[in-house]
C-alpha positions in Angstrom: 89.5 76.8 89.0 91.4 78.6 91.8 89.6 78.9 95.1 90.3 80.6 98.4 92.0 77.4 99.7 94.5 77.6 96.8 95.7 81.1 97.6 99.0 81.2 99.5 100.3 84.3 101.4 103.5 85.3 99.7 102.5 84.0 96.3 103.6 86.3 93.5 102.5 86.8 89.9 103.7 89.0 87.0 101.3 89.7 84.1 100.2 92.2 81.6 101.6 94.2 78.7 99.3 97.2 78.2 100.5 99.7 75.5 99.3 103.2 76.4 98.2 105.1 73.3 98.0 108.9 72.8 94.4 108.6 71.5 93.3 106.6 74.5 94.9 109.0 76.9 93.1 112.0 75.3 89.8 110.1 75.0 89.8 109.0 78.6 90.8 112.4 79.9 88.1 114.1 77.7 85.5 112.0 79.2 86.6 111.6 82.8 89.5 113.8 83.8 89.6 116.8 81.5 92.7 118.5 83.0 94.8 120.3 80.4 98.0 118.2 80.9 96.0 115.1 80.0 94.5 116.8 76.8 97.2 119.0 75.3 100.9 118.7 74.5 101.3 122.4 74.9 99.5 122.6 78.3 101.4 119.5 79.5 104.8 121.0 78.5 104.2 123.9 80.9 103.8 121.5 83.9 106.1 119.2 85.9 104.9 116.3 83.6 106.7 117.9 80.7 104.5 116.2 78.2 101.0 114.7 77.7 100.4 112.2 80.6 97.7 109.7 81.4 95.2 110.4 84.2 95.9 108.4 87.3 92.3 107.1 87.0 93.1 106.0 83.5 96.1 104.1 84.8 93.7 102.4 87.3 91.4 101.4 84.4 94.3 100.0 82.3 95.4 98.0 85.4 91.9 96.7 85.9 91.8 95.5 82.3 95.1 93.6 82.9 93.8 92.2 86.3 90.5 90.9 84.8 92.4 89.3 81.9 94.7 87.6 84.3 91.8 86.4 86.5 90.1 84.9 83.4 93.3 83.2 82.3 94.0 81.7 85.7 90.3 80.8 86.2 90.0 82.3 89.6 86.7 82.0 91.5 86.7 85.7 92.1 83.6 87.4 93.5 84.5 91.1 93.2 86.1 93.5 95.6 85.0 95.5 98.6 87.6 98.1 97.7 91.2 99.1 98.1 93.1 100.2 101.2 95.8 102.3 99.5 96.5 103.8 96.0 99.6 105.7 95.0 100.5 107.2 91.6 104.2 107.1 91.8 105.4 108.4 88.4 103.6 109.7 85.3 102.4 107.4 82.6 102.9 108.6 79.1 101.7 107.6 75.7 104.1 104.9 74.4 104.6 103.3 77.8 103.9 99.6 78.2 102.5 98.7 81.6 102.8 95.4 83.5 101.7 94.3 86.9 103.3 92.4 89.8 101.2 91.2 92.7 101.8 89.5 96.0 99.1 88.0 98.3 99.8 89.6 101.6 96.9 88.3 103.7 93.9 86.0 103.5 91.0 85.0 105.8 87.7 83.2 105.5 84.7 85.5 105.8 83.1 85.2 109.3 79.6 86.1 108.0 79.8 84.3 104.6 81.5 80.9 104.9 81.2 80.4 101.1 83.8 83.1 100.5 87.2 84.3 101.6 88.9 87.7 101.6 92.4 88.3 100.5 94.7 91.4 100.3 97.2 91.9 97.5 100.0 94.3 97.1 100.0 95.3 93.4 102.8 97.3 91.7 102.6 98.6 88.1 105.8 99.1 86.2 106.5 100.7 82.8 108.8 99.3 80.1 111.9 100.6 82.0 110.9 98.7 85.2 110.0 102.0 86.9 107.2 101.7 89.4 104.4 104.0 88.3 101.5 102.9 90.6 100.9 100.8 93.6 97.9 99.7 95.5 96.7 97.3 98.2 93.5 95.7 97.1 91.0 93.5 98.8 89.5 90.6 96.8 86.6 88.3 97.4 86.9 84.7 96.3 84.7 81.6 96.6 85.7 78.8 98.9 86.0 75.3 97.3 82.6 73.6 97.2 82.5 70.6 99.5 81.9 68.2 96.5 85.2 69.2 94.8 88.6 67.7 95.7 91.6 69.8 96.6 93.6 71.1 93.7 96.9 70.2 95.3 
């Protein structure tokens, strides 16, 4: 299990391979972001997107799926998130794209009010299959500190 004490500022990870499908783009947009360029090829062709594109919020949801999968795989003692500090949609995401993530821990501190947890910030960048950055965000994560009865991992 990875605890607060195991996190290192500057540590980097690469993970994920999420294939964006046309059906998923339309389904998400129909339910949560029904703008024409997320629903119709014809409407999208008349915009700067040029073709059907995923909602930025859908991109966030796909990234969340990759993040949770990575947290499970690495057995992190995560406790959720108090939010994000910055979110940027840099380039459109299209059906047929394959997304992946790169993260870097940029800050960490023990909680002053909750000694059983720490808080860390990560810079996350999402790339498509052509290594073009399509989204970035700075996120805040909560993570359990190592219980006193467990030895250090290192």
